[in-house]
N, C-alpha and C positions, 0 to 999 in steps of 0.2 A: 686564662685565655683559651677559648675553644676554637678549633679549626672548623671552618665550614666545609662540610662534605656534601658532594652531590648525592642526593638520596635516590636510590633506584626506585622506580615506580612499583607499587604493590602489584603482585601478579593477579590479584583478585579484588573485586569491588563488592561492597555491600549494596543492597538494593537502593539505599538512600544515596550512596555515592554515585551509583549508576544513574539514578534519577537526576541528581544535580548536574552531573557531567553531560548527560544527553539532552536535558531539558524536557524529559518525558516524565509524566506522573508515575508514581509507584504503582498505582492501580493499573495503568496502561502496561507497565512492564510485567506485572503479574498476568495480565490478559495475554500479552505476547507469549509468555512462557506457557500458559495453559494451551495455547494454540500451536505450540511446538516451534515458534519462530526464534526464540532464544532459549538458552539452557543455563541452569545453575546447578550447583551441588550444595549439599547441606553440611555445615561444619558440625563440630562436636556439640555445640549448643543449639543445633537444629535451625540455624540461621542460613539464609541463602547467601551464596557467594558466586559471583559471576566472573568469568575470565575477562581480562581487559579487552579482548577481541570483541566482546559483546557490544562495546561502544560503536564499533563500525557497523555491526549488524543492525543495531537500532537506527543508526543514521540511514542505512539503506532502506529499512522499513519505512521510516518517516518520509524520505524522498519519494518512494514508490506510492505511499498513501497520498501525498500531495499531487501526484500525477493522476490520481483517481483509480489506481489499481486495487482490486479487491484483495483482502487478506489471503484468500485461498490461492490466488495467483502469486502473491508475494511468497507465501509459504512454500509453494511448489518450487519456486526458483531458489529459495534459500536452502531447501532440502538437498539441492545438488552441490552446495558449498560445503567444504570441510568445516567441522565444528571447532577444530583445534587451532584455527588461525583466523585473522581478520580477512574479510574479502579484499582482494587485491584490485588494482586498476584493471587487470585483464578479466578478473571475475565480474567486475562492474560492467565492462564493455560487453561481455557475453550476455549478462542479464538485460542490459538496456537494448541490445540487438533483438532479443526475444520479445521485448515489450513494445518495440517500435511499431509493428503492424497494428497492434491493438490501439496504441496511442494515435496512429494515423487515422484509423477508423473512427475513433472518438472525435478527433478534430474535424473530420469530414461531417459527422452527424451534427456537431455543435455549429459548424459553419452554415450548414443547411438550415438548422433551426433559427440561427440569427438572421439569415437572409430572408426567410419566410415569415418570421415572427411579426414584422410590422404590418403585414396584410391581415393578420388574424386578431390582433388586439382589438377587442370591442366589436368584432364583426358580428358576433352572435349567431353565426350560421348553424353551429352545432350539427353539421351534417357529417355523419360518419362515412358517407360514401364519397364526398368531394373534398373534404378538408385536407390540404396538402401537408399539414403537420401530423394529424392523427392517423390518416389513412391515404397516403399518396397513391394515386392510380387505382384506388379501391382494391388494393392488395388483400386486405382482410376479408373482403366479400368473397374472393375466390377460394378462401380456406373453409367456407361453409358457415352455417349459422352459429351464433353464440359469441361470447366475448373472446377477443384475440389481443395479443400483444404485438405491437409493431416491431419493437426491439426488446429483447430480453434484458432485464436489469442485471 
């Protein structure tokens, strides 16, 4: 008869385990690592091993991506977090506070687009000087000749 023992979680995860636990493809994890968003070490067999805290970092990355934040913005925020532990609730609060203004601006742009879109579908005006979506108040004309972007991507 064997006694059931509570097994302590492994301190490190393989890339496959991290992929299964996080719901993120192995290729995406390699991409995140190449961008410096997550970190691993190599074992004696040259296989990647990720600290368990990486699960929380990947969760933060996924949430931020769903919010529409670019990886450069996510990376800059994660660079301020310690690598040796999972982001805490306080860490997340600080990150989300920094992202709030950007998200509010995105929401305002999307709301404006939604509210003006019905007047432009099928209108066929193609007027760069009067179109409220492409060039409100002819802002681009004031910048001089040539192609201009209304809002940087």
